[in-house]
C-alpha positions, 0 to 999 in steps of 0.5 A: 203815464209810465216811464219808457226806459230804465236806469240802474243805480248802484250804491255802496253802504260803508260803515265805520267801527261806530256803525255810522254810515257814509252818506253823500250830499248832491244837487241836481239842478235845484234839487238837493238830496242825500244818498249813499255814494254810487250812481249809474251803471254804464253799458258793459259794466257789472254792478260791483264794478260800477259801485267801486268806480262811483264810490271812488269818483264821489268820495276818493275812497277805494272800496270792494263789495263785501256783500249784496244787500238789496235790489229794489223789487218794486216800481220806483219812478225817477224824481229827476226824469219822469221817463225813467224807472229806477232799479236800485242795487245796494252793496255793503262795501269795505275799504281796501287796505292802504298797502 
């Protein structure tokens, strides 16, 4: 059965000077998973605003989007809700200056 609705998820990819990538560990119900920091797009919000908000909520870090990396171009069914099709948007993010 195909999903009846979409969910748009927006993620930030932050690299340090050693080219290491920041990942987050989360758990929904009994399901642990590793992902890039980010989350669900809210109504009235643009994807870049979403990733900045979600990144700060999850990591405490203030970032800005430096470039769009990828938007999913194929069918992805949500592992957490079989009624949802996931659209993933990925941005490279950079830390804001602390000044």
